[in-house]
C-alpha positions in Angstrom: -0.1 0.2 -0.3 1.1 3.6 -0.7 0.9 6.6 1.6 2.7 5.1 5.0 5.6 2.8 5.6 6.4 0.5 8.5 8.8 1.9 11.0 8.8 -0.1 13.7 7.4 -3.9 15.0 6.9 -5.4 18.7 5.9 -8.9 19.2 6.0 -11.2 22.6 9.7 -11.8 21.9 11.9 -10.0 20.1 13.1 -12.7 17.7 9.1 -13.0 16.9 9.2 -9.1 15.9 12.8 -9.4 13.7 11.4 -11.4 11.4 8.5 -9.4 10.3 10.5 -6.3 10.3 13.3 -8.4 8.4 13.7 -6.6 4.6 11.4 -3.7 5.5 13.8 -1.3 6.8 11.8 -1.3 10.2 13.2 -1.5 13.9 12.0 -4.4 15.8 11.3 -4.6 19.8 9.7 -7.3 22.5 7.0 -5.9 23.8 8.7 -5.3 27.5 10.6 -2.4 25.3 7.1 -0.7 23.9 8.2 2.6 25.4 11.2 2.8 23.4 9.6 1.9 19.9 6.9 4.4 20.9 9.5 7.2 21.1 10.2 6.6 17.6 9.7 9.6 16.3 9.1 7.6 12.9 5.7 6.2 14.2 2.9 8.1 14.0 0.2 5.2 13.7 0.1 2.4 16.1 -2.4 -0.9 15.3 -2.7 -2.8 18.4 -2.4 -6.4 17.4 -1.3 -8.2 20.5 -4.2 -10.3 22.4 -6.7 -9.6 23.3 -5.8 -9.0 26.8 -3.3 -7.2 26.4 -5.3 -4.5 23.5 -6.3 -1.9 26.6 -3.1 -1.7 27.7 -0.6 -1.4 24.6 -3.2 1.0 22.9 -3.0 3.4 26.1 0.1 3.3 26.1 -0.2 4.4 22.3 -2.3 7.0 23.0 -0.1 8.9 26.0 2.3 8.6 23.4 0.5 10.9 21.0 0.5 7.7 18.3 -2.7 7.5 16.4 -3.8 3.8 16.9 -6.2 1.2 15.9 -7.3 -1.6 17.7 -7.7 -4.9 16.3 -11.2 -7.0 17.5 -12.4 -7.3 20.1 -11.9 -4.0 21.6 -10.8 -4.8 25.1 -12.2 -7.1 27.6 -14.4 -4.5 30.1 -16.4 -1.6 29.3 -14.6 0.4 31.9 -11.6 0.0 29.8 -13.2 0.8 26.5 -14.7 4.1 27.9 -11.1 5.0 29.5 -9.6 4.3 26.3 -11.9 6.4 24.2 -11.3 9.1 26.9 -7.4 8.8 26.4 -8.1 9.5 22.3 -10.8 12.5 23.4 -8.4 14.1 25.3 -4.9 14.0 23.7 -7.9 14.7 20.1 -6.0 11.4 18.2 -7.9 8.8 16.5 -8.8 5.3 18.1 -10.0 3.0 15.2 -11.9 -0.3 15.7 -10.1 -2.8 13.1 -13.1 -4.7 11.7 -12.3 -5.3 8.4 -15.8 -7.0 7.2 -16.9 -3.6 7.4 -14.5 -2.6 4.2 -15.2 -5.7 2.7 -16.7 -4.3 -1.4 -19.5 -7.1 -1.0 -21.0 -5.5 2.3 -20.3 -1.5 2.1 -23.1 -2.7 -1.3 -25.1 -4.5 0.9 -25.6 -1.4 3.3 -25.8 0.6 0.1 -28.8 -1.4 -1.2 -30.7 -1.5 2.3 -30.2 2.3 2.9 -31.7 2.7 -0.3 -34.9 0.8 0.6 -34.6 -1.7 -1.6 -35.1 -4.4 0.6 -38.4 -2.3 2.0 -38.5 -2.9 6.0 -36.4 -5.3 7.3 -37.7 -8.3 8.8 -34.8 -10.3 9.6 -31.3 -10.6 8.5 -28.3 -13.0 9.4 -24.8 -13.4 9.7 -22.6 -16.0 9.3 -18.8 -16.1 10.0 -17.1 -19.9 11.0 -14.3 -21.7 10.3 -11.9 -24.6 11.7 -10.5 -23.3 14.6 -8.0 -20.6 15.8 -4.3 -20.4 14.1 -2.8 -19.2 17.3 -2.6 -21.5 21.0 -2.9 -18.3 22.8 -7.0 -18.1 21.0 -7.9 -21.3 23.3 -7.0 -19.6 26.7 -9.8 -17.7 28.8 -6.5 -15.6 30.2 -5.1 -14.2 27.0 -8.0 -14.6 24.4 -11.7 -13.3 27.3 -13.6 -15.9 25.3 -13.8 -18.0 22.5 -15.7 -18.0 19.2 -18.1 -15.4 20.0 -15.4 -13.0 21.1 -13.0 -14.3 17.7 -15.8 -14.2 15.4 -19.1 -13.2 16.5 -17.7 -10.0 16.8 -17.7 -10.1 13.3 -20.6 -10.3 13.0 -22.4 -8.1 15.3 -20.6 -5.0 13.8 -21.6 -6.1 10.4 -24.9 -6.5 11.0 -24.8 -3.2 12.6 -22.9 -1.6 10.0 -25.5 -2.5 7.5 -28.0 -1.1 9.5 -26.5 2.2 10.1 -25.9 1.3 14.1 -29.5 0.7 15.6 -30.7 0.6 18.5 -31.0 -2.7 20.2 -33.3 -3.7 22.6 -32.3 -6.8 24.0 -29.3 -10.1 23.3 -30.0 -13.5 23.6 -27.8 -16.2 22.7 -26.5 -20.0 23.2 -23.3 -21.6 23.1 -21.5 -24.3 23.2 -18.2 -26.1 23.0 -18.5 -29.2 20.3 -15.2 -29.7 19.0 -12.1 -28.0 20.7 -13.0 -30.0 24.4 -9.5 -31.2 24.2 -8.2 -28.0 23.9 -9.9 -25.1 25.8 -13.2 -24.5 28.0 -14.5 -21.9 25.8 -17.2 -21.9 23.8 -16.5 -22.5 20.1 -19.8 -22.0 18.7 -22.4 -19.7 19.1 -25.6 -18.2 18.0 -26.7 -14.6 19.1 -29.7 -13.0 18.5 -30.7 -9.1 18.6 -33.7 -7.8 19.5 -34.1 -4.3 17.6 -36.2 -1.7 18.8 -37.9 -1.3 15.6 -39.1 -4.6 16.2 -36.4 -7.1 13.5 -34.5 -9.3 14.8 -30.5 -9.3 13.5 -28.5 -13.2 14.4 -25.0 -13.9 14.5 -24.3 -17.2 14.3 -19.9 -17.9 14.7 -18.3 -20.8 15.2 -14.8 -22.9 15.4 -16.8 -25.8 14.3 -17.0 -25.5 10.8 -14.0 -28.1 9.1 -15.2 -27.0 5.3 -13.0 -23.9 5.3 -14.0 -19.9 6.4 -18.1 -19.1 5.6 -18.6 -15.6 5.6 -22.1 -14.5 4.5 -24.8 -12.0 5.3 -28.4 -12.3 4.2 -30.9 -9.7 4.3 -34.6 -10.3 4.3 -37.2 -7.2 4.1 -40.8 -6.7 2.8 -40.1 -6.1 -0.4 -36.8 -9.0 -1.0 -34.1 -10.8 0.3 -30.5 -9.9 -0.3 -27.7 -12.5 0.1 -23.8 -11.6 0.3 -21.4 -14.2 0.5 -17.7 -13.6 0.7 -16.5 -17.5 0.9 -18.4 -19.5 -1.5 -17.7 -18.2 -4.9 -15.0 -15.2 -5.7 -17.9 -12.8 -7.5 -16.6 -13.1 -10.6 -18.2 -16.2 -13.4 -16.1 -16.2 -16.5 -17.9 -18.3 -19.7 -16.1 -18.0 -22.7 -16.5 -18.8 -26.6 -15.8 -22.7 -26.6 -18.9 -22.9 -23.3 -15.9 -23.1 -20.8 -16.8 -22.1 -17.3 -14.3 -20.4 -14.7 -13.9 -18.1 -11.8 -10.6 -16.1 -12.0 -9.1 -15.8 -8.5 -9.7 -12.0 -6.6 -7.7 -11.0 -4.1 -9.2 -11.7 -1.1 -7.2 -8.8 0.9 -9.5 -6.8 -1.0 -12.4 -8.8 -0.7 -12.1 -9.2 2.9 -11.8 -5.9 3.5 -8.3 -5.4 4.8 -6.8 -2.7 2.5 -9.9 -0.8 2.3 -10.1 -0.8 6.2 -6.2 -0.1 6.4 -6.4 2.9 3.7 -9.7 4.2 5.9 -7.4 4.7 8.8 -4.2 6.2 7.4 -6.9 8.4 5.6 -8.2 9.1 9.4 -4.9 10.1 11.0 -4.2 12.5 8.4 -8.0 14.3 9.0 -10.5 12.3 7.2 -13.4 11.2 9.4 -13.4 7.8 11.3 -16.0 5.3 10.3 -15.1 2.5 12.5 -14.2 4.1 16.1 -13.3 3.1 19.6 -16.7 3.9 20.6 -18.1 0.7 18.2 -15.8 -1.1 19.4 -17.3 -0.4 22.7 -21.0 -1.1 21.8 -20.1 -4.7 20.1 -18.5 -5.3 23.5 -21.5 -4.2 25.3 -23.4 -6.9 22.6 -20.7 -9.8 23.5 -20.8 -9.4 27.4 -24.7 -9.3 27.4 -24.3 -12.8 24.9 -22.1 -14.4 27.8 -24.8 -13.4 30.5 -27.4 -14.4 28.0 -25.8 -17.8 27.8 -25.3 -18.3 31.3 -29.1 -17.8 31.9 -29.5 -20.1 30.0 -30.4 -18.1 27.2 -32.7 -15.4 28.6 -33.4 -12.4 27.5 -30.6 -9.4 28.5 -31.8 -6.3 28.1 -29.8 -3.3 27.3 -27.9 -1.2 28.0 -25.9 -3.6 29.8 -22.9 -3.2 32.5 -21.7 -6.9 33.7 -20.2 -6.9 37.0 -18.1 -9.5 39.3 -15.9 -11.3 35.7 -12.9 -9.8 34.6 -13.0 -12.3 31.6 -16.1 -12.2 29.6 -16.7 -16.0 29.2 -16.7 -16.0 32.6 -20.4 -14.2 32.7 -21.3 -18.0 31.0 -18.7 -20.4 32.3 -19.5 -19.7 36.3 -22.9 -20.9 35.6 
């Protein structure tokens, strides 16, 4: 991508940082050297991609050092942390973005345009599916590091895509069912989750997320309205179909970094750091976190509805709202 360069990398070990920085003329640091990275004059925008437990700590350090910051999903573990992060960004007049790539996926952005245009009429029901066979790194299975399982990892995508497509609607109540169906030998966290968001308008949004779908990544949105149905599927096809004169058909490959919103997301945050309006902010991350916490609480109550606004007490790890029940 143009308009920026990698200036520095920090990782849990210096060796891991050096591996990523190699060949990019970037400096390498361990997490214990984070103040040195943040003191670098060439660092203007910091991306917090560390394990979930460290998001708030690392983001607050970057903001206090005067750096624009983008935090990978989920924003953090608790609403107090989220609000401290938002307040720090406002106090220092800095960008604090929420890295939800699917809000920059071209198909989902087009879906939002169609919904806004009234092509589907009045919204009745929408469903987003975000599933695969399990995470790539062991820390995702650790409740202390990750804070939760498939709901924290995948459900945050579905919930924010649904909020995004429908212009961040008012959610009246949340209900959820969680289970550990495939990875019980690795974790006590949930690997399958279904969350229902009941809107003030009377419509229902459903997020299905899972680490137990072994057929590969699924990322699909369907919207049902009084005047039509819309389906946007990022993974079942490439979106391109070529039919040639001799009758041969093929689906030419496309760039998944574009299709899944990564390049659009990064371009947006670079523009925001230069003064453009911020589309996915820490306030959005805080809103998603509140819904995730309500979903864990609902699952801990046997799927009973949890009214919004919701602020839990007594659970330092989000999944414990479910696990302790």
